[in-house]
N, C-alpha and C positions, 0 to 999 in steps of 0.2 A: 576467579575461578572455585568450582565449587569442589572439595576439597573431601566431599562420599566414597566408599568404597564405591569403585566402577561396574555397573549391573550390565554393561557389552563392552564389546573390545576396544579399543582407544577407537579405532580409523572408525568405527559406525557409530560415534556424535559425529566427526566430522561429516559422514557422507548422510547422516539424515541430516544435520543441518543445514547442507549444503543444498538438498533434495529439496526441504521446507521452507527454505529461501526461495527458491526459483517458482518453484509452485504456489506462495505464497504471491509474487513477484507476478504472476501471470493473472493470479484470480485477482488484485488490488487494480492492476491494467483493465483487468471485465467490470471488476465495481467502477472506475471511474469513465470506462467508458459507457458503461448503462445511467451513473448518474448526470454523465452528459443528456442521453436522451431522452432521460427521465424529465430533464430539467429544461431539454429543449422539446416538451410535451409530442416525445414521439409514438402514435399509435396509430392502430388500422382495425378495421372490424375484424380481424386474422386475429392480432397483438392487441391487445388494448392495454390499456396506459398501468394499468396496478399490474400487469404482469411486469412490468420494465420495471415498478418499484422495488416489488415483493424479490425478484433475482436481483437486483441492488441489495436490497439489505441482508438478504440470504447469502448471496456472494461473499459479502462484506464481512461477514460474519464468519461463514466458513475461514475465510483468509486471514483475517485477526487470527484465527486461532492457533491455524500452521506460521503463522508469525511468533504466534506465545511456544509454539514448538522452537524453532530454528534459534527466539534465543536463548532456550533453553538447553538448548542440544549444544549452545557456542557454551554456554558455561559449565554442562560438564562436560566438554573436550579438555583433556590435561595438555593438548598441544599445542593449542590457542591460547596466552595467559590474558583470559577474558574474565573480568569481574562483574558484580551484580552494580558496582557502582559506574565500569565503563558503558552497561549496557543501559543506565539510565541519566547519564550525566556525559554530555557531546562530547567528543576531544579529548575525554582523560585516557583512554587505556596506550597501552606502552608496545601495540598491537595495530602497526601500519594508523594512527590516531586520527589524518583526515577520514579515511574509506569507509572505517567503524565507527567515527563520529558522525560523518552522515549518518549511517543506519542507525545508531541511537539520535539524533532527531527526528527523523520519519519516523523511528516508534515512538517518541514521544509524544510527536504527533500523533498521531494514531489513540492513544494514551488519553491524549487531551479528547481529541474526537469519541471516545470509547465514554469518558464520562460525561462529556453532553449531548451524548446521542439519550443514556442513563436517565440523564435529567432532562429532558427536551419537553418534557409536559409539564413543569415548575419552571419554566425559563421561558422569555420573552422567543416567538417564532424569529423575530428578524435576528435577535444574537446567537440564539442558533445556526441563523440559517450562514449570519457571516466566521464563526466560528467552524463549521462542516466547508466552505471554503478552502479550510487549513489541508483537504485531500489533496486540492491540487496544486499544494506547495508539497507537502509531505512524497509524493508520487514521484516528482523530481527528484527528492531528495533521495528515494532509494534506490531508482533505477542510476543514478552515481553512485552509492555506494557496494550496488550489483558488477558495475564498468570498472571500479577502484578494485573490488576484491575477487570477483567471478571470472574475470575475461578470461581466463589463461587455457582455453576450451573455445573452438572455434563455433562450435550450437548456441553456446553463449552470447555470440554477438547477435546472430540469429532470433533468437526472445525477445534482445533488447530492440532490435529492428523491429518486430512484428509491433513488439510493442509500442515504440514511436510511432508507428505507421497509425496502430488503430487509435489510440489516442488522439492525434490530429485528425483522423479520417474523420470519427463522432465532433471533434471540436469544429472540424470547417463546415458540419452537418449542422449544429449548432449555432452555429455563428450566422451560415447562410435563411436558419429559420428565424433569427434574429432580423433580419436584413426584409424579413418577409413581413412579418411581424411593425418594424415600425411604418415600413412603408405606406400600412394599409392606415397608419391612426390616424385621427383629422388635426392638423395645423390647431 
């Protein structure tokens, strides 16, 4: 918990944390869906592939910005005793350690993705791709964090359900594309 003089009223930080967390989850869901579509080579004459790639990158940047707002608001909120250490070291928190720990794991994986993306041109492409696959780990871990901490309202379950269905549909579409490519290749 940061002990600076409060800039906003006590509950404002909580509301900002919650709102930025939910919007961040929705945008990371869109990022995963766009990533699946990009990797699946989805395009049409009206929707070139570079549009999907650009959207994927830009939506992920906005989602990451909101993730940082989410963490900062939690640190500023005095009701929940989360420290900077709790925000980066999983399962350290005294407040709901399992669920906060899932959020921390997802946050740490996103930090790793950011660092490797910034260094992408200085590392082998194959290594970057392997690390980038961690996005497929961070998303369900973040979803578990949301379910464990944020499902006190029915609409939250709606957001979680829509997120899961979106990723499942995009994943199914990508797998169907892999099957088509696999059947076209000569033995």
